[in-house]
C-alpha positions in Angstrom: 92.2 73.1 -4.0 94.2 72.6 -0.8 97.1 74.9 0.0 100.5 73.1 -0.3 102.4 72.5 3.0 105.6 73.6 1.3 106.1 75.6 -1.9 109.5 76.6 -3.4 109.7 78.4 -6.7 112.9 79.2 -8.7 115.4 78.2 -6.1 119.0 79.0 -7.0 122.2 78.5 -5.0 125.6 79.9 -6.0 128.9 79.3 -4.3 131.9 81.5 -5.0 135.1 79.7 -5.9 138.7 81.1 -6.4 138.3 80.5 -10.2 134.7 81.4 -10.7 131.2 80.7 -9.5 129.7 77.3 -8.8 126.0 76.8 -9.6 125.1 73.6 -7.7 121.3 74.3 -7.7 119.4 76.1 -10.5 115.7 76.8 -11.3 114.3 74.3 -8.7 110.6 74.3 -8.1 109.2 72.1 -5.3 105.7 71.5 -3.9 104.6 69.2 -1.1 101.1 68.5 0.4 100.3 67.3 3.8 100.6 63.6 4.3 102.4 63.3 0.9 105.8 61.6 0.3 108.1 63.2 -2.3 111.3 61.4 -3.3 114.2 63.5 -4.7 116.5 61.2 -6.7 119.7 61.6 -8.7 123.3 60.7 -8.7 125.8 62.1 -6.2 126.5 65.8 -6.7 123.2 66.6 -8.5 122.1 69.1 -5.8 119.7 67.0 -3.8 121.2 67.7 -0.3 121.8 71.4 -1.1 118.1 71.7 -2.0 117.2 70.1 1.3 119.6 72.4 3.2 118.1 75.5 1.5 114.6 74.3 2.4 115.8 74.2 6.1 117.7 77.4 6.0 121.0 75.5 6.7 123.2 76.4 3.8 126.9 77.2 4.5 127.8 80.8 5.0 129.6 81.0 1.6 126.5 80.0 -0.3 124.4 82.7 -2.0 120.8 81.5 -2.3 118.0 83.3 -4.2 114.4 82.1 -4.3 111.3 83.5 -6.0 109.0 82.0 -3.4 109.6 79.9 -0.3 106.5 79.3 1.7 105.8 76.8 4.5 102.2 76.5 5.7 101.5 80.1 4.7 104.7 81.4 6.3 107.1 83.3 4.0 110.5 81.8 4.7 112.3 83.9 2.0 112.5 86.7 4.5 112.7 84.7 7.7 115.1 85.9 10.4 117.5 83.6 12.3 115.2 83.7 15.3 112.2 82.5 13.2 114.2 79.7 11.7 115.3 78.5 15.2 111.7 78.4 16.3 110.8 76.4 13.2 113.7 73.9 12.9 113.3 70.9 15.1 109.8 71.9 16.0 107.5 72.1 12.9 110.2 71.1 10.4 112.7 68.3 11.1 115.6 66.8 9.2 117.1 63.3 9.3 120.7 63.8 8.3 122.6 61.5 6.1 125.2 60.3 8.6 123.7 59.6 12.1 127.1 59.4 13.7 128.0 63.0 12.8 124.4 64.2 13.4 124.6 63.1 17.0 127.0 64.9 19.5 129.5 62.3 20.7 130.0 64.2 24.0 126.4 63.9 25.3 124.2 61.0 26.0 121.2 60.2 23.8 118.9 61.3 26.6 120.6 64.7 27.0 120.3 65.4 23.3 116.7 64.4 23.0 115.6 66.2 26.1 117.3 69.4 24.9 115.2 69.5 21.8 112.0 69.1 23.7 112.8 71.7 26.3 113.9 74.1 23.6 110.5 74.1 21.9 108.0 72.9 24.6 107.2 73.9 28.1 108.0 70.6 29.7 109.8 69.3 32.8 113.0 67.3 32.7 111.1 64.2 33.8 108.4 64.8 31.2 111.0 65.3 28.5 112.8 62.1 29.5 109.5 60.1 29.5 108.6 61.5 26.0 112.1 60.6 24.7 111.8 57.1 26.1 108.4 56.6 24.4 109.7 57.8 21.1 112.7 55.4 21.2 110.2 52.5 21.9 108.0 53.7 19.1 110.8 53.5 16.5 111.6 49.9 17.6 114.6 50.4 20.0 114.7 47.8 22.7 115.4 48.8 26.4 114.9 52.5 25.7 115.7 53.6 29.3 119.1 52.1 29.0 119.7 53.6 25.5 119.0 57.1 26.9 122.0 56.7 29.2 124.3 55.7 26.3 126.5 57.7 24.0 126.3 57.6 20.2 129.4 55.5 19.8 127.9 52.7 22.0 125.1 52.1 19.5 125.1 50.3 16.1 124.5 52.1 12.9 120.9 50.9 12.7 120.2 52.0 16.2 121.7 55.4 15.7 119.6 55.9 12.6 116.5 55.1 14.6 117.6 57.5 17.3 117.9 60.3 14.7 114.4 59.4 13.4 113.0 59.6 17.0 114.6 63.0 17.5 113.0 64.2 14.3 109.6 63.1 15.6 109.9 64.6 19.2 107.9 67.8 18.5 105.5 66.1 16.1 106.6 68.2 13.1 104.5 68.9 10.0 107.4 68.3 7.6 110.3 65.8 7.8 113.2 65.8 5.3 115.2 62.5 5.3 118.5 62.9 3.5 119.6 59.4 2.4 118.5 57.8 5.6 119.6 54.3 4.6 123.1 55.1 3.5 125.7 52.7 4.9 123.1 50.3 6.3 122.7 46.7 5.2 119.7 45.7 3.0 117.6 44.3 5.9 118.0 47.4 8.0 117.3 49.6 5.0 113.9 48.0 4.5 113.1 48.3 8.2 114.0 52.1 8.2 112.0 52.8 5.1 109.0 50.9 6.4 109.3 52.7 9.7 109.4 56.1 8.0 106.4 55.3 5.9 104.3 54.0 8.8 105.1 57.0 11.0 104.4 59.4 8.1 101.0 57.8 7.5 100.2 57.6 11.2 101.1 61.3 12.0 100.0 62.8 8.6 103.3 64.7 8.1 104.8 65.7 4.8 107.9 63.6 4.0 110.7 64.4 1.6 113.1 61.5 1.1 116.4 62.1 -0.7 118.2 59.2 -2.3 120.3 58.2 -5.4 118.5 54.9 -5.7 115.2 54.8 -7.6 114.6 51.2 -6.4 114.5 52.5 -2.8 111.5 54.8 -3.4 109.3 52.3 -5.3 107.3 51.4 -2.2 107.4 54.6 -0.2 107.0 57.6 -2.6 103.8 59.2 -4.0 105.7 61.5 -6.3 109.3 61.5 -7.7 111.5 64.5 -8.6 114.6 63.6 -10.6 117.6 66.0 -10.4 120.6 66.2 -12.6 123.4 68.9 -12.6 121.5 71.0 -10.1 118.3 71.1 -12.1 115.0 69.2 -11.9 114.8 67.2 -15.2 111.6 65.2 -14.5 108.9 65.0 -11.9 105.6 63.2 -11.7 103.7 60.3 -10.1 105.8 57.5 -8.7 104.2 54.8 -10.8 104.4 56.9 -14.0 108.1 57.6 -13.7 109.1 54.1 -12.6 107.1 52.3 -15.3 107.5 54.8 -18.2 110.4 57.3 -17.7 110.5 60.1 -20.3 113.7 62.0 -19.7 116.8 60.2 -21.0 118.5 60.6 -17.7 115.7 58.9 -15.8 115.7 56.2 -18.4 119.5 55.7 -17.9 119.0 55.5 -14.1 116.4 52.8 -14.4 118.6 50.8 -16.9 121.2 50.5 -14.2 118.9 48.5 -11.9 118.6 44.7 -12.1 115.1 43.6 -13.4 113.5 40.8 -11.4 113.0 37.8 -13.7 115.0 39.3 -16.5 118.5 40.1 -15.2 120.4 36.9 -14.7 123.5 36.5 -12.4 126.6 37.7 -14.3 124.6 39.9 -16.7 126.0 43.4 -17.3 123.9 46.2 -15.9 123.2 49.4 -17.9 125.1 52.6 -17.2 125.2 56.2 -18.3 128.4 56.9 -20.3 130.4 60.0 -19.6 130.8 62.2 -16.5 128.8 65.0 -15.0 129.9 68.4 -16.4 131.3 71.1 -14.2 128.6 73.4 -12.8 130.7 76.6 -13.2 130.6 79.6 -15.5 127.9 80.3 -18.0 125.6 77.3 -18.4 123.7 77.1 -21.7 121.6 74.4 -23.1 120.7 71.0 -21.6 123.1 69.9 -18.9 122.6 66.3 -19.9 123.4 66.9 -23.6 127.0 65.5 -23.4 125.8 62.1 -22.1 122.5 61.8 -23.9 122.0 59.2 -26.8 119.2 61.3 -28.3 121.0 64.7 -28.3 120.1 67.1 -31.1 121.6 70.5 -32.1 118.7 72.4 -30.3 119.8 70.8 -27.0 122.9 72.9 -26.8 121.6 76.2 -28.1 119.5 77.5 -25.2 118.2 76.6 -21.7 115.5 73.9 -21.9 112.3 74.8 -19.9 110.2 72.3 -18.0 107.0 71.3 -19.8 103.9 69.3 -19.0 103.9 66.1 -20.9 100.9 64.4 -19.1 98.3 62.8 -21.3 94.7 63.9 -20.9 93.3 62.7 -17.6 96.7 61.6 -16.2 98.4 62.9 -13.2 100.8 65.9 -13.8 104.0 64.8 -15.4 106.8 67.3 -16.4 110.2 67.0 -18.0 113.1 69.3 -19.0 113.6 67.9 -22.5 112.8 68.6 -26.2 112.0 64.9 -27.0 108.6 63.7 -27.8 106.6 62.5 -24.8 106.5 58.9 -26.1 109.2 56.6 -25.0 108.1 53.8 -27.3 109.4 55.8 -30.3 113.0 55.8 -29.0 115.7 53.4 -30.1 117.1 51.7 -27.0 120.1 50.6 -29.0 121.4 54.2 -29.0 122.5 53.7 -25.4 124.7 50.8 -26.4 126.2 52.8 -29.4 126.9 55.8 -27.1 128.6 53.5 -24.6 130.8 52.0 -27.3 131.7 55.5 -28.7 132.6 56.7 -25.1 134.9 53.7 -24.5 
C-alpha cells in the first residue's frame, strides 16, 4: 500500500473562553493520498477551517491543539519547530484562503508579493522570479499578466484576485494545496471556472487537494472523497459518489435535502432544511452532537460518545459514519424530517 501524503489522527483544538473551554474541533482523523481530492463539507462553524489551519500550523495563539499523529510525506509535524513550518508553508504545502482580498497585502503590488514567495523558498533572481510569476498568472487564465503584476489587489475584480491567490499557491509547485471555500462571494459562472481550474491544475501537477466548502453540490464534480463535519467532529466520510447518492448519516441526509433536485424541484417549491440550531461546543460534551436535531434520535444517542464505524458493504470503498443507525437508508422514514420540522416550529 502507498504511504499517504498527509495523515492526521485524533486532532483536537480547544480555545479558552472567559466562561469555560470551547471545543471547536474534536476527534478528527484525516488522510490524503497524492493526486487525490478530499472535500471537507459542513455548515458554518462546524470546524472545517480550524481543521485546515491546524493542518498548516496556523492556529491562533490562544488555541490549544493536541494531535495523536500529524505526518506529512513522512515528516512528523506534531513536533515541528517554527523554522520547519516556515520552510514548509508556501513551499511544499500551500493554502488558498477564503477571502482573497484579505489574503493579499493591499500595500504591495501583485508582482512584489509573488516574487517574495519565490525568493523566500528558491534560489532565483528577481528577473527569474518575475518571469515565473508572469507565467503562473497566464496559466490560471489572467489576461495581460505583465500589467497585472504592476497592479495592487484593489485594482482587480474578485475573480481575478481569486486566480492570483491560486497562482501564488502554485508558485513553488507544492505537494499539497488546501483551498478554504475558494468560491465564496463569487458568481456562479466564476465559481465553475475556479473549480475547473483547480481540478485541472491538480490533475496536471499530481498534487493532493483539500477543498473546504459548505455546499455539497460544489464538490460533486471535483472530489474523490468527502468528509462531512458537524459540531467539530467528522460524522461521515467515504467515496464521493457513495455519499452523494446514498448518504447514511442523518446530518448528511439533511444537507442533501436542502439542495434542489434537477427534474424534480419546481420553481416555488420549498427546499428541505435541518430544524434546530447547532449546540454550543463548550463544557462537557457527551453523546451525539446531532441528537438534538435528528429525526431518528434514540435514548442511546445521548448516553455516551458515538464512535466512527465502518459501514461499507463487502467489496465497496471504505465508508464510515458516527451514528448508531443501521447502514441502510432505505429502512428510514423520510416523513420523520417533516414531523420534526413541524414540532420545532
